Structures are given as C-alpha cells and as structure tokens.
Wavefront OBJ file of the C-alpha trace (Angstrom):
o trace
v 3.000 5.344 5.790
v 4.529 7.383 8.566
v 6.999 4.729 9.754
v 7.849 2.762 6.652
v 9.103 -0.681 7.567
v 11.942 -2.453 5.773
v 9.414 -4.890 4.265
v 7.201 -2.083 2.967
v 10.220 -0.286 1.487
v 11.377 -3.457 -0.239
v 8.070 -5.079 -1.205
v 6.346 -1.892 -2.360
v 9.223 -0.386 -4.345
v 7.763 -1.430 -7.728
v 4.249 -0.357 -6.717
v 5.496 3.007 -5.478
v 7.370 3.783 -8.703
v 4.530 2.617 -10.945
v 1.534 4.134 -9.149
v 2.501 6.690 -6.514
v 6.022 7.947 -7.242
v 4.939 11.577 -7.250
v 4.182 11.452 -3.504
v 6.841 11.705 -0.831
v 7.567 8.779 1.469
v 5.560 9.273 4.651
v 3.106 11.641 2.977
v -0.605 11.227 3.773
v -1.158 11.484 0.013
v 1.033 8.415 -0.499
v -1.166 6.426 1.875
v -4.215 7.660 -0.030
v -2.596 6.750 -3.356
v -1.771 3.219 -2.184
v -5.325 2.748 -0.936
v -6.755 4.199 -4.142
v -4.654 1.769 -6.200
v -5.139 -1.156 -3.836
v -6.472 -3.553 -6.466
v -3.395 -2.920 -8.627
v -0.792 -3.344 -5.882
v 1.326 -6.472 -5.826
v 0.413 -9.168 -3.329
v 3.811 -8.745 -1.628
v 3.197 -5.034 -1.140
v -0.312 -5.553 0.220
v 0.994 -8.175 2.659
v 3.788 -5.829 3.791
v 1.281 -3.004 4.330
v -0.925 -5.325 6.394
v 2.057 -6.536 8.465
v 3.121 -2.922 9.070
v -0.374 -1.997 10.248
v -0.897 0.512 7.431
v -4.065 -1.311 6.362
v -6.034 -4.081 7.995
v -6.553 -7.482 6.446
v -10.330 -7.036 6.795
v -10.128 -3.707 4.914
v -8.243 -5.388 2.047
v -10.695 -8.285 1.939
v -13.695 -5.943 1.939
v -12.204 -3.897 -0.909
v -11.554 -7.040 -2.952
v -15.123 -8.256 -2.446
v -16.426 -4.858 -3.508
v -14.334 -5.066 -6.673
v -12.018 -2.153 -5.844
l 1 2 3 4 5 6 7 8 9 10 11 12 13 14 15 16 17 18 19 20 21 22 23 24 25 26 27 28 29 30 31 32 33 34 35 36 37 38 39 40 41 42 43 44 45 46 47 48 49 50 51 52 53 54 55 56 57 58 59 60 61 62 63 64 65 66 67 68
C-alpha cells in the first residue's frame, strides 16, 4: 500500500495489528500479507482496499470463489 488512504488506515487498523503488524506501512510485504490473509480481513478493510485501488473487486471475488 504505497499511498495509504485515510479509509485504509482507519478501516484496516484491526486487520493490520492482527495479521500483518510485523510489516511496515507501505512495504511490499504488507501488501503481500494483506493479500495472503484476504479471506480473514474484515469487510470494511477489503472495501477500503478496493476503493484505494490496492486490489480490484474482481480479484477479491475470484479469491472468494476459489475459497482463499
């Protein structure tokens, strides 16, 4: 998440601390961690990531269909 939006900062705070807190904000590893934990992320965080352009809605839908 190179340019973290206000919504991502707010809506993903819980997700960040619970799943990816060891990675720095803006780190490519943080983006990987969020994607790797996508099925566990809160709906608010996923929606904020989509709105910020960090992931596409079609990517999220495809991952959900695949059971990830």
